[in-house]
MARBA-3410 file (N, C-alpha, C, O; in Angstrom, 1 decimal):
114
4.1,-13.1,-36.3,3.3,-12.0,-35.8,2.5,-12.3,-34.4,2.2,-11.4,-33.5 ~ 2.1,-14.0,-34.4,1.7,-14.6,-33.3,2.6,-14.1,-31.9,2.2,-13.6,-30.8 ~ 4.0,-14.6,-32.4,4.9,-14.1,-31.3,5.8,-13.1,-30.9,6.7,-13.0,-30.1 ~ 5.2,-12.1,-32.0,5.3,-10.7,-31.9,4.5,-10.1,-30.6,4.9,-9.3,-29.7 ~ 3.4,-10.7,-30.8,1.8,-10.3,-29.9,2.6,-10.9,-28.5,2.9,-10.1,-27.5
2.9,-12.0,-28.5,3.3,-12.8,-27.3,4.1,-11.8,-26.4,3.9,-11.4,-25.2 ~ 5.2,-11.7,-27.3,6.2,-10.4,-26.9,6.1,-9.2,-26.0,6.5,-8.9,-24.9 ~ 5.2,-8.6,-27.1,4.7,-7.3,-26.7,3.7,-7.4,-25.6,3.5,-6.3,-25.1 ~ 3.0,-8.5,-25.0,2.1,-8.7,-24.2,3.1,-9.1,-22.9,2.5,-8.9,-21.9 ~ 4.1,-9.3,-22.8,5.0,-10.3,-21.8,5.3,-8.7,-21.8,4.2,-8.2,-21.6
6.1,-7.9,-21.8,7.0,-7.1,-21.9,5.9,-5.6,-21.3,6.4,-4.6,-20.8 ~ 4.3,-6.0,-21.6,3.6,-5.2,-20.8,3.1,-5.4,-19.7,2.6,-4.6,-18.9 ~ 3.3,-6.7,-19.4,2.8,-7.4,-18.4,4.0,-7.0,-17.1,3.7,-6.5,-16.0 ~ 5.3,-7.3,-17.7,6.5,-6.8,-16.9,6.7,-5.6,-16.2,7.1,-5.4,-15.1 ~ 6.2,-4.8,-17.3,6.1,-3.1,-17.1,5.3,-2.8,-15.6,5.6,-2.1,-14.7
4.0,-3.6,-15.9,2.6,-2.9,-15.2,3.0,-3.6,-13.9,2.6,-3.1,-12.9 ~ 3.9,-4.8,-13.7,4.1,-5.3,-12.4,5.4,-4.2,-11.4,5.4,-3.8,-10.2 ~ 6.0,-4.2,-12.4,7.5,-3.2,-11.8,7.0,-1.9,-11.6,7.5,-1.2,-10.7 ~ 5.8,-1.4,-12.4,5.3,-0.2,-11.8,4.2,-0.1,-10.9,3.7,1.0,-10.7 ~ 3.6,-1.4,-10.3,3.1,-2.2,-9.2,4.1,-2.7,-8.0,3.5,-2.7,-6.9
5.0,-2.9,-8.0,5.6,-3.1,-6.5,6.6,-1.9,-6.9,7.0,-1.7,-5.8 ~ 7.2,-0.9,-7.8,7.6,0.3,-7.2,6.5,1.6,-6.7,7.0,2.6,-6.1 ~ 4.9,1.5,-7.0,4.0,1.8,-6.1,4.2,1.5,-4.5,4.5,2.4,-3.6 ~ 3.9,-0.1,-4.2,4.2,-0.5,-3.0,5.1,0.2,-2.5,5.1,1.1,-1.8 ~ 6.2,-0.6,-3.1,7.7,0.1,-2.4,7.5,1.6,-1.6,7.8,1.9,-0.4
6.9,2.3,-2.5,6.8,3.8,-2.0,5.8,3.9,-1.2,6.1,4.7,-0.4 ~ 4.5,3.4,-0.9,4.3,3.4,-0.2,4.4,2.7,1.2,3.5,2.9,2.1 ~ 5.2,1.9,1.4,5.8,1.0,2.4,7.0,2.5,3.2,7.1,2.8,4.4 ~ 7.6,3.0,2.3,8.9,4.0,2.5,7.9,4.7,3.4,8.2,4.9,4.6 ~ 6.7,5.2,2.6,6.0,6.6,2.7,5.7,6.3,4.5,6.3,7.0,5.4
4.8,5.4,5.0,4.2,4.5,6.0,5.9,4.6,6.9,5.9,5.4,7.8 ~ 6.9,4.2,6.6,7.6,4.6,7.7,8.5,5.5,7.6,9.6,5.3,8.3 ~ 8.3,6.5,7.0,8.9,7.8,7.3,8.2,9.3,7.7,8.4,10.5,7.7 ~ 6.8,8.2,8.2,5.8,9.4,8.5,6.2,9.7,9.8,6.9,9.0,10.5 ~ 5.6,11.3,10.2,5.7,11.3,11.9,4.1,11.3,12.2,3.7,11.9,13.2
3.1,10.6,11.2,1.9,10.5,11.8,1.9,9.0,12.7,2.7,8.1,12.5 ~ 1.0,8.9,13.5,0.8,7.9,14.1,0.0,6.8,13.7,-1.2,7.0,13.5 ~ 0.4,5.9,13.6,-0.7,4.8,12.9,-1.5,3.6,14.0,-0.9,3.0,14.9 ~ -2.6,3.4,13.8,-3.3,2.9,15.0,-4.2,2.0,14.8,-5.4,2.4,14.6 ~ -3.9,0.6,15.0,-4.4,-0.9,14.8,-5.0,-1.5,16.1,-4.2,-2.0,17.0
-6.5,-1.5,16.1,-7.0,-2.6,17.1,-6.9,-1.5,18.7,-6.9,-2.0,19.9 ~ -6.9,0.0,18.4,-6.4,0.8,19.5,-5.4,1.3,20.1,-5.3,2.1,21.0 ~ -4.3,0.4,19.4,-2.9,0.7,19.9,-2.2,1.7,18.8,-2.4,1.5,17.7 ~ -1.4,2.7,19.1,-1.0,3.7,18.7,0.6,3.0,18.3,1.4,2.4,19.0 ~ 0.7,3.2,17.2,2.4,2.8,16.5,2.7,3.8,15.7,1.9,4.6,15.2
4.3,3.7,15.6,5.2,4.9,14.8,5.1,4.2,13.6,4.5,3.2,13.3 ~ 5.8,5.1,12.8,5.6,4.6,10.9,6.3,3.0,11.1,5.8,1.9,10.9 ~ 8.0,3.5,11.6,8.4,2.4,11.2,7.8,1.0,11.5,8.0,0.2,10.6 ~ 7.1,0.5,13.0,6.5,-0.3,13.4,4.9,-0.1,12.5,4.4,-1.2,12.4 ~ 4.5,0.6,12.0,3.6,0.6,10.8,4.1,-0.4,9.9,3.5,-1.5,9.8
5.0,0.0,9.2,5.4,-0.2,8.2,5.9,-1.9,8.1,5.8,-2.7,7.2 ~ 6.6,-1.9,9.5,6.8,-3.4,9.2,5.5,-4.4,9.2,5.2,-5.2,8.2 ~ 4.8,-4.2,10.6,3.2,-4.9,10.3,2.9,-5.0,9.1,2.8,-6.1,8.5 ~ 2.6,-3.5,8.1,2.0,-4.0,6.7,2.7,-4.9,5.8,2.0,-5.7,5.1 ~ 4.2,-4.9,5.7,5.0,-5.8,5.1,4.9,-6.7,5.5,5.4,-7.5,4.7
4.4,-7.4,6.8,4.1,-8.6,7.0,2.9,-9.4,6.4,2.8,-10.6,6.0 ~ 1.8,-8.2,6.4,0.5,-8.7,5.8,1.0,-8.7,4.2,0.4,-9.6,3.6 ~ 1.6,-8.1,3.7,1.9,-8.0,2.1,2.4,-8.8,2.0,2.1,-9.4,0.9 ~ 3.5,-9.5,2.9,4.1,-11.1,2.6,3.0,-12.1,2.5,2.9,-12.7,1.4 ~ 2.0,-12.5,4.0,1.5,-13.0,3.7,0.0,-13.3,2.5,-0.5,-14.4,2.2
-0.3,-12.0,2.2,-1.3,-12.3,0.9,-0.9,-11.6,-0.4,-1.6,-10.8,-1.1 ~ 0.6,-12.1,-0.6,1.0,-11.6,-1.7,0.5,-12.6,-3.2,0.5,-12.3,-4.4 ~ 0.2,-13.5,-2.7,-1.0,-14.4,-3.8,-1.9,-14.1,-4.4,-2.3,-14.6,-5.4 ~ -2.6,-13.0,-3.3,-3.7,-11.8,-3.4,-3.6,-10.7,-4.6,-4.3,-10.5,-5.6 ~ -2.5,-10.2,-4.1,-2.8,-8.7,-4.4,-1.9,-9.0,-6.0,-0.9,-9.8,-6.2
-2.6,-7.9,-7.3,-2.3,-8.1,-8.4,-2.1,-6.4,-8.5,-1.5,-6.0,-9.5 ~ -2.5,-5.5,-7.5,-2.4,-3.9,-7.9,-1.8,-3.5,-6.5,-1.6,-4.2,-5.6 ~ -1.5,-2.1,-6.7,-1.3,-1.2,-5.5,-2.3,-1.4,-4.7,-2.3,-1.8,-3.6 ~ -3.9,-1.0,-5.7,-5.2,-1.0,-4.4,-5.6,-2.0,-3.8,-6.2,-1.9,-2.7 ~ -5.3,-3.5,-4.6,-5.1,-4.6,-4.0,-4.0,-4.3,-2.6,-4.5,-4.2,-1.5
-3.1,-4.3,-2.7,-1.8,-3.8,-1.1,-2.6,-3.1,-0.4,-2.8,-3.7,0.7 ~ -3.3,-2.2,-0.5,-3.7,-1.3,0.6,-4.8,-1.9,0.9,-5.0,-1.7,2.1 ~ -5.8,-2.8,0.2,-7.0,-3.4,0.4,-6.2,-4.8,1.8,-6.4,-4.9,3.0 ~ -5.6,-5.3,0.9,-5.1,-6.5,1.9,-3.9,-6.2,3.4,-3.8,-6.8,4.5 ~ -3.5,-5.4,3.0,-2.0,-5.4,3.7,-2.2,-3.9,4.4,-1.1,-3.6,5.0
-3.1,-3.0,4.5,-3.2,-1.5,4.9,-4.5,-1.3,5.2,-5.1,-0.3,4.9 ~ -5.0,-2.1,5.8,-6.9,-1.3,5.5,-7.3,-1.8,7.1,-7.8,-0.9,7.8 ~ -7.0,-3.0,7.8,-8.1,-3.1,8.6,-7.3,-4.6,9.0,-6.5,-5.2,8.3 ~ -7.9,-4.7,10.4,-7.7,-6.0,10.9,-8.4,-7.5,10.7,-9.5,-7.7,11.0 ~ -7.8,-8.2,10.2,-8.5,-9.4,9.9,-8.9,-9.9,10.8,-9.9,-10.6,10.6
-8.3,-9.9,12.1,-9.0,-10.5,13.4,-9.9,-10.0,13.7,-11.0,-10.6,13.6 ~ -9.9,-8.9,14.2,-11.1,-7.7,15.1,-11.9,-7.2,13.6,-13.1,-7.0,13.8 ~ -11.5,-7.0,12.6,-12.6,-6.2,11.8,-12.3,-5.0,11.5,-12.5,-4.5,10.4 ~ -11.5,-4.2,12.7,-11.4,-3.1,12.8,-10.5,-1.9,11.8,-9.3,-2.1,11.8 ~ -10.8,-1.2,11.3,-9.9,-0.6,10.0,-9.0,0.1,10.9,-9.3,0.3,12.1
-7.9,0.5,10.2,-6.4,1.2,10.6,-7.3,2.6,10.6,-8.3,2.9,10.0 ~ -6.3,3.3,11.5,-6.5,5.1,11.5,-5.2,5.7,11.3,-4.2,5.0,11.3 ~ -5.1,6.8,11.2,-3.7,7.0,10.8,-4.4,8.5,11.6,-5.4,9.1,11.2 ~ -3.3,8.9,12.7,-3.6,10.2,13.2,-2.6,11.5,12.7,-1.5,11.1,13.1 ~ -2.6,12.4,12.3,-1.6,13.3,11.9,-1.8,14.7,12.8,-2.9,15.4,12.7
-0.8,14.9,13.6,-1.3,16.2,14.2,-2.7,16.7,14.5,-3.6,15.9,14.7 ~ -2.8,17.9,14.6,-4.1,17.9,15.0,-5.5,17.1,14.3,-6.5,16.8,14.9 ~ -5.1,16.8,13.1,-6.1,16.5,12.5,-7.2,15.4,12.8,-6.9,14.4,13.2 ~ -8.4,15.6,12.6,-9.1,14.2,12.9,-8.5,13.0,12.3,-8.1,13.0,11.1 ~ -8.5,12.2,12.9,-8.2,10.4,12.5,-8.7,10.3,11.1,-9.8,10.8,10.9
-8.1,9.5,10.0,-8.8,9.4,8.9,-8.2,8.3,9.0,-7.4,8.1,9.8 ~ -8.8,6.7,7.8,-9.0,5.6,7.8,-7.7,5.7,7.0,-7.5,6.5,6.1 ~ -6.6,4.5,7.6,-5.4,4.2,6.4,-5.5,4.1,5.1,-4.6,4.6,4.4 ~ -6.7,3.6,4.7,-7.4,3.4,3.5,-7.1,4.5,2.5,-6.5,4.6,1.4 ~ -7.8,5.3,3.3,-8.2,6.7,2.5,-6.9,7.6,2.4,-6.8,8.3,1.4
-6.0,7.8,3.4,-4.5,8.2,3.8,-3.5,8.0,2.5,-2.9,8.8,1.8 ~ -3.5,6.6,2.6,-2.5,5.6,1.4,-2.9,5.9,0.2,-1.9,6.3,-0.5 ~ -4.3,6.0,-0.5,-5.0,6.2,-1.4,-5.0,7.6,-2.1,-5.3,7.8,-3.2 ~ -4.7,8.5,-1.1,-4.4,9.7,-1.1,-2.7,10.0,-1.9,-2.6,10.6,-3.0 ~ -1.9,9.6,-1.2,-0.9,9.4,-1.1,-0.5,8.6,-2.8,0.1,9.1,-3.7
-0.9,7.7,-2.7,-0.8,6.8,-4.3,-1.3,7.9,-4.9,-0.3,8.7,-5.2 ~ -2.1,8.2,-5.2,-2.9,9.5,-6.1,-1.9,10.4,-6.3,-1.7,10.6,-7.5 ~ -1.1,10.8,-5.6,0.0,12.4,-5.2,1.1,11.4,-5.8,1.3,11.9,-6.9 ~ 1.8,10.4,-5.7,2.8,9.5,-6.1,2.4,9.6,-7.7,3.1,10.2,-8.4 ~ 1.3,8.9,-8.1,1.2,8.7,-9.5,1.7,9.7,-10.4,2.5,9.5,-11.3
0.9,11.2,-10.1,1.5,12.1,-10.8,2.3,12.7,-10.7,2.4,13.7,-11.4 ~ 3.3,12.2,-9.8,4.5,12.5,-10.4,5.6,11.7,-11.1,6.8,11.9,-11.5 ~ 4.5,10.4,-11.2,5.3,9.5,-12.6,4.8,9.7,-13.5,5.0,8.6,-14.0 ~ 4.2,10.4,-14.2,4.0,10.6,-15.2,5.0,11.5,-16.3,4.6,11.7,-17.5
END
C-alpha cells in the first residue's frame, strides 16, 4: 500500500512538472510570436529578442522555478540589475507590466487546457 502511494505521488509530481513546462513553453512561444514590443530598461525589443532574453533568464533561475508563476516572476517581470519592471507596448494601448500581460495569457491558456 505504501509503495502504491509513492507511485501515485510520483505520477502526480511528473504530471504537474509536465504541465508547468507546457505552460512555460507556451508563454515563451507567445512572447516570440507577438507583434507587441517588449521594453527592458528603456530599450524596445521585438518578440523574438524578448523571448531570447526571457529564455536566458529562465535557464539562469531554473533552480528557483517551481511553477509557471515563478517563471513569470523570475524570468519575465523585471531587471535584476536596475529593478525596473519590463513593459509591453501593444498598438495604441497604454503600456502594461509584462507580469500582468503574461499572467493574463497564462489564465487564457489554462482555460483552453481544461
